[in-house]
MMTF fields as JSON, N, C-alpha, C and O atoms, coordinates in Angstrom:
{
  "mmtfVersion": "1.0.0",
  "mmtfProducer": "UNKNOWN",
  "numBonds": 515,
  "numAtoms": 516,
  "numGroups": 129,
  "numChains": 1,
  "numModels": 1,
  "chainsPerModel": [1],
  "groupsPerChain": [129],
  "chainIdList": ["A"],
  "bondAtomList": [4, 2, 8, 6, 12, 10, 16, 14, 20, 18, 24, 22, 28, 26, 32, 30, 36, 34, 40, 38, 44, 42, 48, 46, 52, 50, 56, 54, 60, 58, 64, 62, 68, 66, 72, 70, 76, 74, 80, 78, 84, 82, 88, 86, 92, 90, 96, 94, 100, 98, 104, 102, 108, 106, 112, 110, 116, 114, 120, 118, 124, 122, 128, 126, 132, 130, 136, 134, 140, 138, 144, 142, 148, 146, 152, 150, 156, 154, 160, 158, 164, 162, 168, 166, 172, 170, 176, 174, 180, 178, 184, 182, 188, 186, 192, 190, 196, 194, 200, 198, 204, 202, 208, 206, 212, 210, 216, 214, 220, 218, 224, 222, 228, 226, 232, 230, 236, 234, 240, 238, 244, 242, 248, 246, 252, 250, 256, 254, 260, 258, 264, 262, 268, 266, 272, 270, 276, 274, 280, 278, 284, 282, 288, 286, 292, 290, 296, 294, 300, 298, 304, 302, 308, 306, 312, 310, 316, 314, 320, 318, 324, 322, 328, 326, 332, 330, 336, 334, 340, 338, 344, 342, 348, 346, 352, 350, 356, 354, 360, 358, 364, 362, 368, 366, 372, 370, 376, 374, 380, 378, 384, 382, 388, 386, 392, 390, 396, 394, 400, 398, 404, 402, 408, 406, 412, 410, 416, 414, 420, 418, 424, 422, 428, 426, 432, 430, 436, 434, 440, 438, 444, 442, 448, 446, 452, 450, 456, 454, 460, 458, 464, 462, 468, 466, 472, 470, 476, 474, 480, 478, 484, 482, 488, 486, 492, 490, 496, 494, 500, 498, 504, 502, 508, 506, 512, 510],
  "bondOrderList": [1, 1, 1, 1, 1, 1, 1, 1, 1, 1, 1, 1, 1, 1, 1, 1, 1, 1, 1, 1, 1, 1, 1, 1, 1, 1, 1, 1, 1, 1, 1, 1, 1, 1, 1, 1, 1, 1, 1, 1, 1, 1, 1, 1, 1, 1, 1, 1, 1, 1, 1, 1, 1, 1, 1, 1, 1, 1, 1, 1, 1, 1, 1, 1, 1, 1, 1, 1, 1, 1, 1, 1, 1, 1, 1, 1, 1, 1, 1, 1, 1, 1, 1, 1, 1, 1, 1, 1, 1, 1, 1, 1, 1, 1, 1, 1, 1, 1, 1, 1, 1, 1, 1, 1, 1, 1, 1, 1, 1, 1, 1, 1, 1, 1, 1, 1, 1, 1, 1, 1, 1, 1, 1, 1, 1, 1, 1, 1],
  "groupList": [{"groupName": "UNK", "atomNameList": ["N", "CA", "C", "O"], "elementList": ["N", "C", "C", "O"], "formalChargeList": [0, 0, 0, 0], "bondAtomList": [1, 0, 2, 1, 3, 2], "bondOrderList": [1, 1, 2], "singleLetterCode": "X", "chemCompType": "L-PEPTIDE LINKING"}],
  "groupTypeList": [0, 0, 0, 0, 0, 0, 0, 0, 0, 0, 0, 0, 0, 0, 0, 0, 0, 0, 0, 0, 0, 0, 0, 0, 0, 0, 0, 0, 0, 0, 0, 0, 0, 0, 0, 0, 0, 0, 0, 0, 0, 0, 0, 0, 0, 0, 0, 0, 0, 0, 0, 0, 0, 0, 0, 0, 0, 0, 0, 0, 0, 0, 0, 0, 0, 0, 0, 0, 0, 0, 0, 0, 0, 0, 0, 0, 0, 0, 0, 0, 0, 0, 0, 0, 0, 0, 0, 0, 0, 0, 0, 0, 0, 0, 0, 0, 0, 0, 0, 0, 0, 0, 0, 0, 0, 0, 0, 0, 0, 0, 0, 0, 0, 0, 0, 0, 0, 0, 0, 0, 0, 0, 0, 0, 0, 0, 0, 0, 0],
  "groupIdList": [1, 2, 3, 4, 5, 6, 7, 8, 9, 10, 11, 12, 13, 14, 15, 16, 17, 18, 19, 20, 21, 22, 23, 24, 25, 26, 27, 28, 29, 30, 31, 32, 33, 34, 35, 36, 37, 38, 39, 40, 41, 42, 43, 44, 45, 46, 47, 48, 49, 50, 51, 52, 53, 54, 55, 56, 57, 58, 59, 60, 61, 62, 63, 64, 65, 66, 67, 68, 69, 70, 71, 72, 73, 74, 75, 76, 77, 78, 79, 80, 81, 82, 83, 84, 85, 86, 87, 88, 89, 90, 91, 92, 93, 94, 95, 96, 97, 98, 99, 100, 101, 102, 103, 104, 105, 106, 107, 108, 109, 110, 111, 112, 113, 114, 115, 116, 117, 118, 119, 120, 121, 122, 123, 124, 125, 126, 127, 128, 129],
  "secStructList": [7, 7, 7, 6, 2, 2, 2, 2, 6, 7, 2, 2, 2, 2, 2, 2, 2, 2, 2, 2, 2, 2, 2, 2, 1, 7, 7, 7, 1, 6, 2, 2, 2, 2, 2, 2, 2, 2, 2, 2, 2, 2, 2, 2, 2, 2, 2, 2, 2, 2, 2, 2, 2, 2, 2, 2, 2, 2, 2, 2, 2, 2, 2, 2, 2, 2, 2, 2, 2, 2, 2, 2, 2, 2, 2, 2, 2, 2, 2, 2, 2, 2, 2, 2, 2, 2, 2, 6, 1, 7, 3, 3, 3, 3, 3, 3, 3, 3, 7, 7, 7, 6, 6, 1, 1, 7, 7, 7, 7, 6, 6, 7, 1, 1, 7, 3, 3, 3, 3, 3, 3, 3, 7, 7, 6, 6, 6, 7, 7],
  "xCoordList": [-23.56, -24.219, -23.382, -22.269, -23.962, -23.187, -23.586, -24.7, -22.352, -22.484, -22.024, -20.953, -22.881, -22.485, -21.334, -20.846, -20.873, -19.703, -18.425, -17.424, -18.419, -17.356, -16.8, -15.621, -17.93, -17.437, -16.249, -15.267, -16.785, -15.74, -14.257, -13.429, -14.048, -12.867, -12.159, -10.933, -13.094, -12.237, -11.81, -12.396, -10.535, -9.706, -10.212, -10.06, -10.818, -11.483, -12.761, -13.029, -13.417, -14.66, -14.231, -14.925, -13.28, -12.884, -12.31, -12.464, -11.647, -11.102, -12.118, -12.05, -13.074, -14.572, -15.328, -16.053, -15.181, -15.886, -14.822, -15.248, -13.472, -12.728, -12.768, -12.552, -13.053, -13.409, -14.793, -14.917, -15.758, -17.147, -16.995, -17.322, -16.326, -16.316, -15.458, -15.787, -14.376, -13.527, -14.598, -14.69, -15.565, -16.266, -17.294, -17.867, -17.749, -18.869, -18.445, -19.304, -17.183, -16.824, -16.975, -17.057, -17.017, -16.96, -15.634, -14.668, -15.542, -13.941, -13.458, -14.05, -12.167, -11.672, -10.799, -9.975, -11.141, -10.367, -11.248, -11.966, -11.079, -11.711, -11.21, -11.979, -10.005, -9.8, -10.043, -9.745, -10.563, -10.97, -11.675, -11.398, -12.858, -13.509, -12.652, -12.635, -11.892, -11.053, -9.978, -9.607, -9.491, -8.58, -9.359, -8.852, -10.491, -11.261, -11.501, -11.279, -11.891, -12.086, -10.976, -10.996, -10.103, -8.468, -8.172, -8.093, -8.027, -7.74, -8.766, -8.357, -9.954, -10.493, -10.432, -10.672, -10.125, -9.571, -8.487, -8.353, -7.484, -6.18, -6.293, -5.629, -7.095, -7.321, -8.356, -8.249, -9.044, -9.538, -8.531, -8.392, -7.691, -6.602, -5.791, -5.549, -5.366, -4.541, -5.266, -4.609, -6.363, -7.255, -7.324, -7.245, -7.49, -7.667, -6.315, -6.133, -5.223, -3.898, -3.454, -2.864, -3.815, -3.321, -4.231, -3.833, -5.364, -5.992, -5.798, -6.116, -5.179, -4.757, -3.286, -3.091, -2.561, -1.086, -1.571, -0.787, -2.373, -2.746, -3.176, -2.626, -4.203, -4.798, -3.542, -3.544, -2.501, -1.437, -0.515, -0.173, -0.131, 0.549, 0.059, 0.796, -1.322, -2.001, -2.182, -2.185, -2.312, -2.411, -1.118, -1.028, -0.003, 1.592, 1.792, 2.122, 1.516, 1.49, 0.802, 1.02, -0.184, -0.985, -0.203, 0.121, -0.098, 0.872, 2.167, 2.584, 2.826, 4.056, 3.812, 4.672, 2.436, 2.481, 2.752, 3.445, 2.326, 3.002, 4.488, 5.04, 5.118, 6.447, 7.241, 8.157, 6.751, 7.299, 7.001, 7.992, 5.461, 5.253, 6.003, 6.306, 6.443, 7.418, 8.669, 9.116, 9.115, 10.73, 10.636, 11.547, 9.691, 9.257, 9.363, 10.216, 8.438, 8.422, 9.952, 10.555, 10.366, 11.787, 12.85, 13.237, 13.078, 13.531, 13.516, 14.416, 11.923, 11.702, 11.952, 12.379, 11.771, 12.263, 13.494, 13.728, 14.619, 15.835, 16.328, 17.238, 15.723, 15.853, 15.636, 16.469, 14.485, 13.981, 14.999, 15.396, 15.389, 16.555, 17.654, 18.321, 18.132, 19.48, 19.119, 19.888, 17.699, 17.519, 17.548, 18.111, 17.046, 17.04, 18.272, 18.42, 19.114, 20.382, 21.306, 22.154, 21.104, 21.69, 21.134, 21.826, 19.781, 19.226, 19.686, 19.502, 20.291, 20.864, 20.31, 20.427, 19.692, 19.235, 18.702, 19.018, 17.755, 17.312, 15.7, 15.003, 15.19, 13.873, 13.924, 14.76, 12.694, 12.556, 11.007, 9.984, 11.143, 9.72, 9.465, 10.332, 8.103, 7.389, 6.281, 5.472, 6.403, 5.014, 4.751, 3.573, 5.689, 5.813, 5.474, 5.782, 4.569, 4.352, 4.617, 4.237, 5.171, 5.077, 4.172, 4.166, 3.319, 2.361, 2.821, 4.036, 2.537, 2.925, 1.777, 0.904, 1.631, 0.709, 0.851, 1.812, 0.004, -0.208, 1.188, 1.554, 1.641, 2.735, 4.045, 5.061, 4.138, 5.425, 6.055, 7.179, 5.587, 6.485, 5.754, 4.67, 6.381, 6.214, 4.964, 4.945, 4.036, 3.053, 3.307, 3.344, 3.475, 4.003, 2.792, 1.95, 2.786, 1.53, 2.378, 2.915, 2.436, 3.085, 4.513, 4.94, 5.131, 6.654, 7.289, 8.499, 6.576, 6.946, 7.448, 6.881, 8.587, 8.912, 8.239, 8.035, 7.942, 7.391, 6.618, 6.973, 5.478, 4.024, 4.471, 4.558, 4.869, 4.978, 3.526, 2.996, 3.054, 1.805, 2.198, 2.755, 1.902, 1.9, 2.541, 2.477, 3.093, 3.367, 5.087, 5.789, 5.514, 6.891, 7.19, 6.395, 8.252, 8.989, 10.304, 11.178, 10.48, 11.835, 12.384, 11.719, 13.528, 14.557, 15.601, 16.134, 15.752, 16.54, 18.41, 18.827, 19.104, 20.523, 20.523, 21.635, 19.758, 20.358, 19.831, 20.226, 19.046, 18.572, 19.327, 19.027, 20.116, 20.988, 22.34, 22.978, 22.431, 23.345, 22.991, 23.811],
  "yCoordList": [8.236, 7.604, 6.172, 5.924, 5.4, 4.305, 3.067, 2.577, 2.686, 1.578, 0.078, 0.083, -0.99, -2.115, -2.916, -3.814, -2.572, -3.278, -2.72, -3.431, -1.41, -0.973, -1.536, -1.437, -2.26, -3.278, -4.411, -4.891, -4.515, -6.029, -5.464, -6.108, -4.223, -3.65, -3.501, -3.444, -3.434, -3.029, -4.274, -5.356, -3.903, -5.033, -5.693, -6.88, -4.785, -5.329, -6.24, -7.288, -5.607, -6.535, -7.87, -8.829, -8.055, -9.264, -10.061, -11.28, -9.55, -10.419, -10.895, -12.029, -10.144, -10.68, -11.618, -12.408, -11.585, -12.792, -14.187, -15.214, -13.96, -14.842, -15.823, -17.032, -15.041, -15.486, -16.31, -17.499, -15.581, -16.067, -17.811, -18.879, -17.459, -19.113, -19.823, -21.004, -19.479, -20.73, -20.954, -22.119, -19.982, -20.741, -21.334, -22.059, -21.135, -21.989, -23.315, -24.167, -23.491, -25.066, -26.004, -25.529, -27.31, -28.122, -28.34, -28.133, -28.878, -29.101, -30.532, -31.611, -30.192, -31.584, -32.118, -31.494, -33.475, -34.293, -34.597, -33.784, -36.239, -36.486, -35.543, -35.432, -35.004, -34.75, -32.966, -32.238, -32.641, -31.066, -30.4, -29.256, -31.359, -31.204, -31.144, -30.296, -32.448, -32.468, -31.425, -31.011, -30.989, -29.89, -28.479, -27.704, -28.342, -27.11, -27.438, -26.576, -28.513, -28.719, -28.379, -27.849, -28.869, -28.79, -27.255, -26.576, -26.834, -25.202, -24.452, -23.421, -24.784, -23.813, -24.465, -23.748, -25.723, -26.071, -25.413, -24.897, -25.453, -24.904, -23.13, -22.492, -22.625, -21.238, -21.007, -20.037, -21.862, -21.786, -21.918, -20.97, -23.19, -23.229, -22.124, -21.62, -21.764, -20.159, -19.016, -18.152, -18.821, -17.88, -18.09, -17.124, -19.475, -19.504, -19.339, -18.739, -20.076, -19.863, -18.223, -17.676, -17.542, -16.134, -15.388, -14.528, -15.969, -15.232, -15.608, -14.877, -16.966, -17.299, -16.444, -15.902, -16.441, -15.958, -14.353, -13.59, -13.875, -12.309, -12.221, -11.467, -13.016, -12.923, -13.119, -12.497, -14.014, -14.287, -12.994, -12.489, -12.476, -11.239, -10.342, -9.515, -10.313, -9.076, -9.35, -8.385, -10.498, -10.872, -10.624, -10.222, -10.926, -10.787, -9.54, -9.23, -8.547, -7.024, -6.375, -5.166, -6.771, -6.634, -6.606, -5.738, -8.122, -8.541, -7.875, -7.703, -7.498, -6.752, -4.774, -3.898, -4.685, -3.229, -2.923, -1.915, -3.635, -3.288, -3.255, -2.423, -4.344, -4.182, -3.085, -2.661, -2.509, -1.234, -0.419, 0.081, 0.136, 1.007, 1.055, 2.2, 0.082, -0.061, 0.673, 1.749, -0.131, 0.454, 1.848, 2.535, 2.538, 3.95, 4.549, 5.394, 4.06, 4.779, 5.109, 6.17, 3.987, 3.986, 5.103, 6.209, 4.679, 5.549, 7.416, 8.247, 7.472, 8.963, 9.269, 10.408, 8.431, 8.693, 9.352, 10.523, 8.088, 8.472, 9.867, 10.553, 10.123, 11.371, 12.393, 13.298, 12.424, 13.364, 13.777, 14.929, 12.685, 12.694, 13.218, 13.848, 13.281, 13.567, 15.523, 16.437, 15.619, 16.837, 17.698, 18.79, 17.224, 17.403, 17.871, 18.885, 17.031, 17.054, 18.182, 18.758, 18.469, 19.455, 20.752, 21.767, 20.69, 21.982, 22.768, 23.918, 21.621, 22.024, 21.182, 21.583, 20.032, 19.081, 19.349, 18.785, 20.45, 20.965, 20.568, 20.758, 19.971, 19.376, 17.954, 17.366, 17.39, 15.925, 15.826, 16.107, 15.302, 15.051, 13.761, 12.891, 13.533, 12.291, 12.651, 13.576, 11.872, 11.552, 12.982, 13.338, 13.851, 15.227, 14.512, 13.404, 15.807, 15.802, 17.193, 18.141, 17.429, 18.729, 18.783, 17.984, 19.741, 20.017, 20.13, 20.316, 20.114, 20.756, 20.791, 19.953, 21.51, 22.057, 20.935, 20.178, 20.76, 19.715, 20.091, 19.277, 21.259, 21.325, 20.987, 21.069, 20.557, 20.082, 21.178, 20.976, 22.271, 23.519, 23.35, 22.773, 23.874, 23.954, 25.093, 26.093, 24.906, 25.648, 26.651, 26.364, 27.832, 28.771, 29.616, 30.143, 29.687, 30.385, 31.178, 30.759, 32.515, 33.687, 33.714, 33.722, 33.726, 33.699, 32.377, 32.307, 31.427, 29.935, 29.439, 29.699, 28.71, 28.526, 27.017, 26.693, 26.091, 24.976, 24.65, 24.852, 24.103, 23.82, 22.541, 21.627, 22.291, 20.973, 20.676, 21.442, 19.421, 18.831, 17.627, 16.711, 17.465, 16.367, 16.766, 17.974, 15.971, 16.431, 16.492, 15.621, 17.492, 17.899, 18.518, 19.206, 18.227, 18.438, 19.4, 19.039, 20.215, 20.842, 20.022, 19.654, 19.615, 18.757, 19.833, 20.715, 19.516, 20.344, 19.771, 18.672, 20.863, 20.386, 19.427, 18.904, 18.813, 17.659, 16.504, 15.454, 16.388, 15.122, 14.879, 13.852, 15.526, 15.504, 14.33, 13.903, 14.054, 13.218, 11.935, 11.026],
  "zCoordList": [-48.085, -46.858, -46.376, -46.839, -45.533, -45.14, -45.942, -46.127, -46.376, -47.455, -46.401, -45.795, -46.325, -45.956, -46.437, -45.752, -47.686, -48.032, -47.609, -47.521, -47.329, -46.614, -45.375, -45.033, -44.591, -43.539, -43.902, -43.337, -44.903, -45.459, -45.128, -44.483, -45.64, -45.991, -44.639, -44.547, -43.476, -42.171, -41.538, -41.533, -40.929, -40.425, -39.131, -38.845, -38.407, -37.395, -37.556, -36.969, -38.435, -38.954, -39.453, -39.116, -40.14, -40.684, -39.683, -39.759, -38.72, -37.41, -36.609, -36.134, -36.396, -35.959, -36.626, -36.022, -38.229, -38.905, -38.49, -37.961, -38.839, -38.442, -37.018, -36.931, -36.165, -34.571, -34.89, -34.596, -35.49, -35.355, -35.963, -35.445, -37.325, -38.162, -37.397, -37.29, -36.774, -35.7, -34.744, -34.356, -34.192, -33.113, -33.413, -32.599, -34.701, -34.882, -35.635, -35.866, -36.004, -36.273, -35.115, -33.982, -35.309, -34.039, -33.631, -34.366, -32.131, -31.917, -32.431, -32.401, -32.923, -33.482, -32.404, -31.735, -32.342, -31.307, -30.164, -29.581, -29.826, -28.636, -27.148, -26.194, -27.161, -25.887, -25.803, -24.856, -26.884, -26.86, -25.728, -25.366, -25.021, -24.101, -22.739, -21.847, -22.916, -21.485, -21.61, -20.512, -22.449, -22.47, -21.919, -21.108, -22.441, -21.837, -20.297, -19.447, -20.015, -18.335, -17.245, -16.134, -17.982, -17.404, -17.378, -16.354, -18.603, -18.38, -17.535, -17.0, -17.343, -16.393, -14.741, -13.77, -14.637, -13.38, -12.93, -11.821, -14.084, -13.617, -13.48, -12.663, -14.28, -14.053, -12.445, -11.694, -12.305, -11.043, -9.948, -9.176, -9.781, -9.029, -8.783, -7.687, -9.943, -9.664, -9.281, -8.701, -9.449, -8.672, -7.269, -6.51, -6.758, -5.3, -4.598, -3.538, -5.483, -4.611, -4.695, -3.764, -5.914, -5.654, -4.283, -3.497, -4.341, -3.285, -1.758, -0.821, -1.648, -0.487, -0.13, 0.958, -0.969, -0.682, -0.864, -0.299, -1.34, -0.932, 0.436, 1.239, 0.744, 2.094, 3.18, 4.242, 2.827, 4.056, 3.931, 5.0, 2.907, 2.651, 3.357, 3.893, 3.511, 4.032, 5.636, 6.4, 6.061, 7.437, 8.131, 9.291, 7.24, 7.597, 8.042, 9.187, 6.786, 7.173, 7.939, 7.864, 8.881, 9.491, 11.009, 11.82, 10.893, 12.146, 12.279, 13.425, 11.353, 11.59, 11.875, 11.951, 11.959, 12.014, 13.444, 13.579, 14.781, 15.839, 16.137, 16.858, 15.443, 15.398, 15.106, 15.81, 13.737, 13.0, 13.876, 14.408, 14.479, 15.197, 16.324, 16.662, 17.091, 18.19, 17.73, 18.129, 16.827, 16.475, 16.082, 16.546, 15.27, 14.787, 16.253, 16.522, 17.205, 18.588, 18.939, 18.778, 19.425, 20.129, 19.033, 19.412, 18.062, 16.944, 17.412, 17.533, 17.578, 17.646, 18.996, 19.189, 20.141, 21.407, 21.354, 21.654, 20.753, 20.78, 20.101, 20.567, 19.143, 18.28, 19.106, 19.159, 19.887, 20.929, 21.917, 22.09, 22.564, 23.65, 22.911, 23.732, 21.915, 21.087, 20.92, 21.217, 20.351, 20.411, 21.829, 21.913, 22.635, 23.91, 24.515, 25.198, 24.191, 24.839, 24.191, 24.873, 22.846, 21.792, 22.335, 22.413, 22.733, 22.927, 24.684, 25.082, 25.355, 26.816, 27.791, 28.949, 27.597, 28.223, 29.793, 30.841, 29.518, 30.807, 30.831, 31.828, 29.557, 29.745, 29.437, 28.75, 30.173, 29.916, 29.366, 29.991, 27.895, 27.558, 27.651, 27.575, 27.844, 27.632, 26.625, 26.692, 25.842, 24.578, 24.069, 24.058, 23.646, 23.03, 21.576, 21.135, 20.912, 19.756, 19.175, 19.862, 18.093, 17.168, 16.203, 15.266, 16.348, 15.258, 13.922, 13.989, 13.026, 11.604, 10.757, 10.985, 9.928, 8.701, 7.832, 7.967, 6.97, 6.031, 4.698, 3.851, 4.835, 3.878, 4.526, 3.836, 5.977, 6.471, 7.057, 7.518, 7.139, 8.044, 9.146, 9.234, 9.991, 11.488, 11.718, 11.0, 12.65, 12.929, 14.041, 15.237, 13.529, 14.847, 15.441, 14.715, 16.65, 17.608, 18.531, 19.557, 17.979, 19.115, 18.686, 17.531, 19.721, 19.507, 19.825, 20.043, 19.853, 20.077, 18.52, 17.459, 18.707, 17.441, 16.779, 15.609, 18.411, 17.967, 19.144, 20.305, 18.736, 19.646, 20.102, 19.282, 21.72, 22.068, 22.88, 23.684, 22.472, 23.022, 23.833, 23.228, 25.59, 25.883, 27.552, 27.781, 28.631, 29.63, 29.646, 29.132, 30.223, 30.533, 31.939, 32.579, 32.26, 33.539, 33.515, 32.728, 34.041, 34.416, 35.247, 36.216, 35.088, 36.138, 36.594, 35.921, 37.95, 38.75, 38.596, 38.232, 38.982, 38.474, 39.549, 39.485, 40.683, 41.642, 41.014, 41.522, 40.046, 39.169, 37.919, 37.309, 37.501, 36.633, 36.569, 35.607, 37.999, 38.168, 37.893, 38.024]
}
């Protein structure tokens, strides 16, 4: 069955007993209370500084989102222009998007290789100059 004397052989029980005896002892030295207060104050200041830095970086990230979005949009427009030029250059696309499935493969509808959403217009040969 359960023997309470077996607990004394357990290393965790011994460590808990040592912590209990150290905690029950009075603090030595006149500066022990001051050290405790300063430690808590330092810990509190570090928590506040960490929170302020985290908030700063969060706001900085939010502020950079429109810039990154603008750059990505320009890059995508340039890529589309290159693709349209490679394909023959007969089409001018405005805000076109290719619809893709979750697996990353193109979504096929009928015989169309890609579904383009948005406005597009066919340019005449006169407007190419």
